C-alpha positions as CSV (number, residue, x, y, z in Angstrom):
1,M,0.0,0.0,0.0
2,K,2.8,2.4,1.0
3,T,4.6,1.6,-2.3
4,K,1.5,2.4,-4.3
5,I,1.1,5.7,-2.5
6,I,4.7,6.6,-3.1
7,L,4.4,5.8,-6.8
8,I,1.3,7.9,-7.1
9,L,3.0,10.9,-5.4
10,L,6.1,10.4,-7.6
11,A,4.1,10.4,-10.7
12,S,2.3,13.5,-9.7
13,F,5.5,15.2,-8.9
14,L,7.1,14.3,-12.2
15,F,3.9,15.5,-14.1
16,A,4.1,18.8,-12.2
17,V,7.8,19.2,-13.0
18,R,7.3,18.3,-16.7
19,S,4.4,20.7,-17.0
20,N,6.4,23.5,-15.4
21,A,9.3,22.8,-17.7
22,Q,7.1,23.1,-20.7
23,N,5.4,26.3,-19.6
24,K,6.6,29.2,-21.7
25,H,6.2,32.0,-19.1
26,R,9.0,33.5,-17.1
27,K,8.3,33.6,-13.3
28,D,10.8,36.3,-12.4
29,S,8.7,39.4,-13.3
30,K,9.4,42.7,-11.6
31,Y,5.6,42.8,-10.9
32,P,4.5,39.5,-9.2
33,N,1.1,40.8,-8.1
34,Y,-1.5,43.4,-9.2
35,K,-2.1,44.3,-5.6
36,G,-0.6,47.7,-4.6
37,L,-0.5,48.9,-8.3
38,L,-2.2,51.5,-10.4
39,M,-2.6,50.3,-13.9
40,A,-4.1,52.2,-16.8
41,G,-5.7,51.1,-20.1
42,Y,-3.7,51.9,-23.2
43,Q,-5.5,52.2,-26.6
44,G,-2.6,52.9,-29.0
45,W,-4.9,53.3,-31.9
46,F,-3.9,56.7,-33.4
47,R,-2.4,56.2,-36.9
48,A,-0.7,58.6,-39.3
49,P,-2.1,57.9,-42.8
50,K,0.2,57.5,-45.8
51,D,-0.1,61.1,-46.8
52,G,1.0,62.1,-43.3
53,I,-2.0,64.3,-42.6
54,M,-4.0,63.3,-39.6
55,Y,-7.6,64.4,-39.1
56,P,-7.7,66.5,-42.3
57,D,-11.4,67.5,-42.0
58,E,-12.4,69.3,-38.8
59,T,-16.0,68.5,-39.5
60,K,-15.3,64.8,-39.1
61,M,-13.4,65.2,-35.8
62,R,-14.0,62.4,-33.3
63,I,-11.6,63.5,-30.6
64,D,-12.6,65.6,-27.5
65,M,-9.1,66.3,-26.1
66,W,-5.9,67.4,-27.7
67,P,-2.5,65.9,-26.7
68,E,0.4,68.2,-25.7
69,V,2.9,67.2,-28.4
70,S,6.0,69.3,-27.8
71,E,8.0,66.3,-26.5
72,Y,7.3,63.8,-29.3
73,Q,10.1,63.1,-31.8
74,K,7.6,62.7,-34.6
75,T,4.3,64.6,-35.1
76,Y,2.1,65.0,-38.1
77,P,0.1,68.0,-39.4
78,T,-3.7,68.0,-39.1
79,G,-6.5,70.0,-40.7
80,L,-7.0,72.1,-37.6
81,K,-5.4,75.4,-36.5
82,L,-4.2,76.7,-33.2
83,A,-5.3,80.1,-31.9
84,D,-2.1,81.7,-33.3
85,G,-2.9,80.3,-36.8
86,S,-0.3,77.6,-36.8
87,T,-1.1,74.0,-37.8
88,A,-2.2,71.7,-35.0
89,R,-0.1,68.6,-34.9
90,F,-0.8,65.0,-33.6
91,F,1.3,61.9,-32.8
92,S,1.0,58.4,-34.3
93,S,0.9,55.4,-31.9
94,D,2.6,53.4,-34.6
95,D,5.9,55.2,-34.1
96,A,8.2,53.4,-31.7
97,S,9.3,56.8,-30.4
98,T,5.7,57.6,-29.3
99,V,5.4,54.5,-27.2
100,D,8.8,55.0,-25.8
101,L,7.9,58.5,-24.7
102,H,4.7,57.3,-23.1
103,F,6.5,54.7,-21.0
104,K,9.1,57.2,-20.1
105,W,6.3,59.4,-18.6
106,M,5.0,56.4,-16.8
107,K,8.3,55.9,-15.0
108,E,8.8,59.7,-14.4
109,Y,5.4,60.1,-12.8
110,Q,5.4,56.6,-11.1
111,L,2.4,55.1,-12.9
112,D,3.0,51.4,-12.4
113,G,2.1,50.4,-16.0
114,V,-0.7,49.7,-18.5
115,F,-2.9,47.0,-19.9
116,M,-2.4,47.0,-23.7
117,Q,-5.9,46.7,-25.3
118,R,-5.9,44.1,-28.1
119,F,-9.2,44.4,-29.9
120,F,-10.9,41.3,-31.4
121,N,-10.2,42.3,-35.0
122,A,-6.5,42.6,-34.3
123,T,-6.3,38.9,-33.5
124,D,-7.0,37.8,-37.1
125,V,-4.0,36.0,-38.6
126,K,-4.0,38.6,-41.4
127,A,-3.9,41.5,-38.9
128,R,-0.9,40.2,-36.9
129,H,1.6,42.3,-38.8
130,T,-0.3,45.5,-38.8
131,G,-0.4,48.6,-36.5
132,A,-1.9,47.0,-33.4
133,T,0.8,44.4,-33.1
134,N,3.6,46.9,-33.9
135,V,2.3,49.0,-31.0
136,L,2.3,46.0,-28.7
137,R,5.8,45.0,-29.8
138,N,7.1,48.5,-29.1
139,A,5.3,48.6,-25.8
140,I,7.0,45.3,-24.7
141,A,10.4,46.8,-25.4
142,A,9.5,50.1,-23.7
143,A,8.1,48.4,-20.6
144,S,11.3,46.5,-20.2
145,K,13.4,49.6,-20.8
146,Y,11.6,51.7,-18.2
147,E,10.6,48.8,-15.9
148,R,6.9,49.5,-16.2
149,A,4.3,46.7,-15.8
150,L,2.5,45.5,-18.9
151,G,-0.4,43.2,-19.4
152,V,-2.6,42.1,-22.4
153,M,-6.2,43.0,-22.3
154,Y,-8.4,41.3,-24.9
155,D,-11.3,43.6,-25.8
156,L,-14.2,41.7,-27.4
157,S,-15.4,44.8,-29.2
158,G,-15.8,43.8,-32.9
159,L,-16.8,40.2,-32.2
160,K,-19.8,39.4,-34.4
161,A,-22.9,37.5,-33.5
162,Q,-22.5,34.9,-36.3
163,G,-19.5,32.9,-37.4
164,E,-17.0,34.1,-34.8
165,D,-15.9,32.9,-31.3
166,C,-13.0,33.1,-29.0
167,S,-11.1,30.2,-30.6
168,K,-8.9,32.7,-32.4
169,L,-8.0,34.4,-29.1
170,I,-6.4,31.1,-28.1
171,E,-4.3,31.1,-31.2
172,D,-3.4,34.8,-30.7
173,W,-2.2,34.2,-27.2
174,K,0.0,31.5,-28.5
175,Y,1.3,33.9,-31.1
176,L,2.0,36.6,-28.5
177,V,3.9,34.2,-26.3
178,D,5.9,32.5,-29.0
179,S,6.6,35.3,-31.5
180,L,6.4,38.5,-29.4
181,K,7.7,36.9,-26.2
182,V,5.2,38.9,-24.3
183,T,5.7,36.9,-21.1
184,N,9.4,36.2,-21.7
185,P,11.0,39.3,-23.1
186,S,14.8,39.5,-23.8
187,G,15.3,42.2,-21.2
188,T,13.8,42.8,-17.8
189,N,10.5,40.9,-17.5
190,T,7.8,43.3,-16.5
191,Y,4.8,41.4,-17.6
192,I,2.3,41.8,-14.8
193,L,1.6,38.7,-12.7
194,H,-1.2,38.2,-10.2
195,N,-0.3,35.8,-7.3
196,G,2.7,34.7,-9.4
197,K,0.7,34.0,-12.6
198,P,0.7,36.0,-15.8
199,L,-2.4,38.1,-15.8
200,V,-4.6,38.2,-19.0
201,T,-7.7,40.4,-19.1
202,I,-10.8,39.7,-21.2
203,W,-13.0,42.8,-21.4
204,G,-16.6,43.0,-22.7
205,L,-18.7,40.4,-20.9
206,G,-22.2,41.1,-19.9
207,F,-22.8,44.3,-21.8
208,P,-26.3,44.1,-23.3
209,D,-25.5,46.3,-26.4
210,R,-23.1,43.8,-27.8
211,E,-23.9,41.6,-30.8
212,Y,-22.6,38.4,-29.3
213,N,-24.2,36.1,-26.7
214,I,-21.7,35.1,-24.0
215,R,-23.1,31.6,-23.9
216,Q,-22.2,31.1,-27.6
217,I,-18.7,32.4,-28.1
218,G,-16.6,29.8,-26.3
219,I,-15.4,32.2,-23.6
220,D,-15.4,29.4,-21.0
221,R,-13.0,27.4,-23.2
222,F,-10.7,30.4,-23.6
223,I,-10.6,30.9,-19.8
224,D,-9.9,27.2,-19.3
225,F,-7.1,27.4,-21.8
226,L,-5.5,30.4,-20.1
227,K,-5.7,28.8,-16.7
228,N,-4.9,25.2,-17.5
229,D,-3.0,24.7,-20.7
230,P,0.4,23.1,-19.8
231,K,2.4,25.3,-22.2
232,Y,0.5,28.6,-22.6
233,G,-1.7,28.5,-19.5
234,G,-1.0,28.8,-15.8
235,C,-2.4,32.4,-16.1
236,A,-4.6,34.5,-13.9
237,V,-7.7,35.9,-15.6
238,M,-9.3,39.3,-15.1
239,L,-12.8,39.9,-16.5
240,G,-14.0,43.4,-17.6
241,V,-17.8,43.6,-16.8
242,P,-20.5,46.2,-16.5
243,T,-20.9,48.4,-13.4
244,Y,-23.9,46.5,-12.1
245,W,-22.6,43.0,-12.8
246,R,-23.4,41.8,-9.3
247,D,-27.2,42.5,-9.6
248,L,-27.4,41.7,-13.3
249,N,-29.4,44.8,-14.1
250,S,-29.2,48.4,-15.3
251,D,-26.2,48.4,-17.6
252,C,-25.7,44.6,-17.4
253,A,-27.4,41.8,-19.2
254,S,-29.6,39.7,-16.9
255,D,-28.0,36.4,-17.8
256,P,-26.8,34.6,-14.6
257,Y,-24.2,32.8,-16.8
258,L,-22.1,35.9,-16.3
259,H,-21.7,34.9,-12.7
260,E,-20.6,31.4,-13.6
261,L,-17.8,32.9,-15.8
262,I,-16.8,35.4,-13.2
263,K,-16.3,32.6,-10.6
264,Q,-13.9,31.0,-13.0
265,A,-11.7,34.1,-13.0
266,D,-9.3,35.6,-10.5
267,I,-10.2,39.3,-10.6
268,V,-13.3,41.3,-11.5
269,L,-13.0,44.7,-13.2
270,P,-16.3,46.7,-13.4
271,W,-16.4,49.4,-16.0
272,T,-17.8,52.6,-14.3
273,V,-17.0,55.3,-16.9
274,Q,-20.0,57.5,-17.3
275,R,-21.8,56.0,-14.3
276,F,-20.8,58.7,-11.8
277,S,-20.5,62.4,-12.0
278,P,-19.4,65.3,-9.7
279,L,-22.5,67.1,-10.9
280,L,-24.7,64.8,-8.9
281,H,-25.0,65.4,-5.1
282,N,-23.2,62.8,-3.0
283,D,-22.5,60.6,-6.0
284,M,-19.3,59.4,-4.3
285,D,-21.5,57.8,-1.6
286,R,-23.1,55.8,-4.3
287,Y,-19.7,54.9,-5.7
288,R,-18.5,53.8,-2.3
289,D,-21.5,51.6,-1.6
290,L,-21.1,50.0,-5.0
291,I,-17.5,49.1,-4.2
292,L,-18.3,47.9,-0.7
293,G,-21.0,45.5,-2.1
294,D,-18.7,44.3,-4.9
295,I,-15.8,43.6,-2.5
296,K,-18.1,41.6,-0.2
297,W,-19.4,39.5,-3.1
298,C,-15.9,38.8,-4.3
299,K,-14.6,37.8,-0.9
300,E,-17.5,35.4,-0.5
301,N,-16.5,33.9,-3.9
302,R,-12.8,34.0,-3.3
303,L,-12.1,36.6,-6.0
304,D,-10.1,39.7,-6.1
305,Y,-11.6,43.0,-7.1
306,V,-10.3,46.2,-8.8
307,P,-12.4,49.3,-9.2
308,C,-12.2,51.6,-12.2
309,V,-11.5,55.3,-11.8
310,T,-11.5,58.0,-14.6
311,P,-10.7,61.7,-14.7
312,G,-13.9,62.7,-16.6
313,F,-15.8,62.2,-19.8
314,S,-16.5,64.1,-23.0
315,W,-18.1,62.7,-26.1
316,H,-19.2,65.8,-28.0
317,N,-17.4,65.4,-31.3
318,L,-17.8,61.7,-31.5
319,S,-21.5,61.8,-30.7
320,K,-22.2,63.8,-33.8
321,F,-21.6,60.6,-35.7
322,E,-22.8,58.0,-33.2
323,F,-25.8,59.9,-31.9
324,P,-26.7,62.6,-34.4
325,D,-30.1,63.1,-32.8
326,D,-28.6,63.4,-29.3
327,I,-25.3,65.3,-29.5
328,K,-23.6,65.3,-26.2
329,P,-22.3,68.5,-24.5
330,V,-18.6,69.2,-24.2
331,G,-17.2,67.9,-21.0
332,S,-20.5,66.2,-19.9
333,I,-18.6,64.7,-16.9
334,P,-16.3,67.6,-16.0
335,R,-12.8,67.0,-14.6
336,Q,-12.9,70.0,-12.2
337,G,-9.1,70.4,-12.5
338,G,-8.5,66.9,-11.1
339,R,-10.9,67.0,-8.1
340,F,-13.3,64.4,-9.6
341,Y,-10.4,62.0,-10.4
342,W,-9.1,62.3,-6.8
343,Q,-12.5,61.9,-5.3
344,Q,-12.9,58.5,-7.0
345,I,-9.4,57.4,-6.0
346,A,-9.8,58.4,-2.4
347,T,-13.3,56.8,-2.2
348,A,-12.1,53.5,-3.7
349,I,-9.0,53.3,-1.4
350,K,-11.1,54.1,1.7
351,A,-13.6,51.5,0.7
352,G,-10.9,48.9,0.8
353,A,-9.5,48.7,-2.8
354,T,-6.0,47.2,-2.9
355,M,-5.4,48.0,-6.6
356,L,-6.8,50.4,-9.2
357,Y,-7.6,50.5,-12.9
358,I,-7.4,53.8,-14.6
359,A,-9.5,54.6,-17.7
360,M,-7.5,55.5,-19.7
361,F,-3.9,56.5,-20.4
362,D,-4.3,57.8,-24.0
363,E,-8.1,57.9,-24.7
364,V,-8.7,61.4,-26.1
365,N,-11.7,60.3,-28.1
366,E,-13.9,60.2,-25.0
367,G,-11.9,62.7,-23.0
368,T,-10.7,60.2,-20.4
369,A,-6.9,60.5,-21.0
370,I,-4.4,61.0,-18.2
371,F,-1.3,61.6,-20.3
372,K,-0.2,65.0,-21.2
373,C,-2.9,67.0,-22.9
374,S,-3.1,70.6,-24.0
375,D,-4.9,73.5,-22.3
376,T,-4.9,75.4,-25.6
377,P,-6.4,72.9,-28.1
378,P,-7.2,73.8,-31.7
379,V,-9.9,76.4,-32.4
380,S,-12.7,75.4,-34.7
381,T,-16.2,76.4,-35.7
382,T,-17.4,72.8,-35.7
383,A,-15.1,70.7,-33.4
384,K,-15.0,71.5,-29.7
385,F,-12.5,70.3,-27.1
386,I,-12.2,70.2,-23.4
387,T,-9.2,71.9,-21.8
388,M,-7.0,71.2,-18.7
389,D,-9.0,73.7,-16.7
390,G,-5.9,75.9,-16.6
391,K,-3.7,73.2,-15.1
392,P,-0.4,72.0,-16.5
393,S,-0.4,69.2,-19.1
394,D,1.0,66.6,-16.7
395,T,-1.5,67.2,-14.0
396,Y,-3.2,63.8,-14.2
397,L,0.1,61.9,-14.4
398,W,1.3,63.7,-11.3
399,L,-2.0,62.9,-9.5
400,T,-1.7,59.3,-10.5
401,G,1.8,59.1,-9.0
402,Q,0.4,60.5,-5.7
403,A,-2.5,58.1,-5.8
404,G,-0.1,55.1,-6.1
405,K,1.8,56.4,-3.0
406,M,-1.4,56.7,-1.1
407,L,-2.6,53.3,-2.1
408,R,0.6,51.7,-0.8
409,K,0.5,53.9,2.3
410,E,3.7,55.7,1.4
411,I,2.0,58.9,2.1
412,P,-1.0,59.5,4.5
413,F,-4.5,59.0,3.2
414,S,-6.3,62.3,2.1
415,A,-9.7,62.8,0.8
416,Q,-8.6,66.2,-0.4
417,M,-6.7,66.5,-3.7
418,P,-3.0,67.1,-2.9
419,Y,-1.6,70.5,-3.5
420,R,1.1,71.0,-6.1
421,D,3.3,74.0,-6.6
422,T,3.1,74.7,-10.3
423,S,5.0,78.0,-10.4
424,S,7.9,76.3,-12.1
425,T,5.8,74.1,-14.4
426,S,5.8,75.5,-18.0
427,K,3.5,73.0,-19.8
């Protein structure tokens, strides 16, 4: 009997050793856990066309913020003018120098890192050598260079109701691991882990306005692959879901299958952009209560939880095309010079958050960007832009660095936005 038990234990040990030896992920990441970190979403979707002129027609503008571009190595002319009559210029995410500068800022202002959004259409075999993959490749190099955390976030936007499922995401993850060495880079490994496992995010489950049915896209198979495949698995999984995922109402589909999927994951990330506003009385109390209830549910189901914070929201220019009968005002959720951003951060930390997700790093389309933006955007009779409320271009990067220190208890907790002497800040 003892011999049989020994043989069984030996076989189990050898299987574990063999599986570990075959696994393609490095275990020595500089970021072994999401807890204690502030991570932002990174779109990287701004592309310079072949003629080099970006946004040539101001009547077709879909951007509500304008980046501060003086530090970029490469910029491109646009069809808009600044107040002094000069041509407004924009960057291209496809340039390696652009990504390098963004990660340099992350290190300078102590933003821990970003989740690189990889949209469903970018996972087609034919799309692997296009802009989205170039941006990710450059980000892997920049993350290693500046020792910033990096994770892959699969965004299901673009997934069709018929003829498509998550099987190609399995093949894409293999490609990222084998060809881009995303979890095993040549330099310092900064791919974000959670509890020692590479963290992969799947965003877009439970939103009722999507074409796809979460029961019919093989998402459970993809999660199982990420967690259990002997070569490419051993990963932790974070799911991006609607604000009211717990109650399966309001902005969330009522299908209880969403909870089954969430219980297979490791972290829940609710999307709360546009759900809260400084214009509503005591809205941070509602935000606090939401987080407290979410954390309680997650603890009961042995899951981790990360709340989403955002500096504001503006969808005026984009809404002209998306909602021509309901054009949104400029700055519909105002930033208030950073106060609204800090209110969310302080509320989330006080409610018990141990990590934060920031929406977003470079999202100027919806006015949620935290990277350097201009207080003097182009002037136009048709396109309207939000400003920085008279604040320096790096205000939100600086606030994010302070938030990280407060999250890790390196500085005292404060519900009041920290004061910054900007007398020597020129931009």
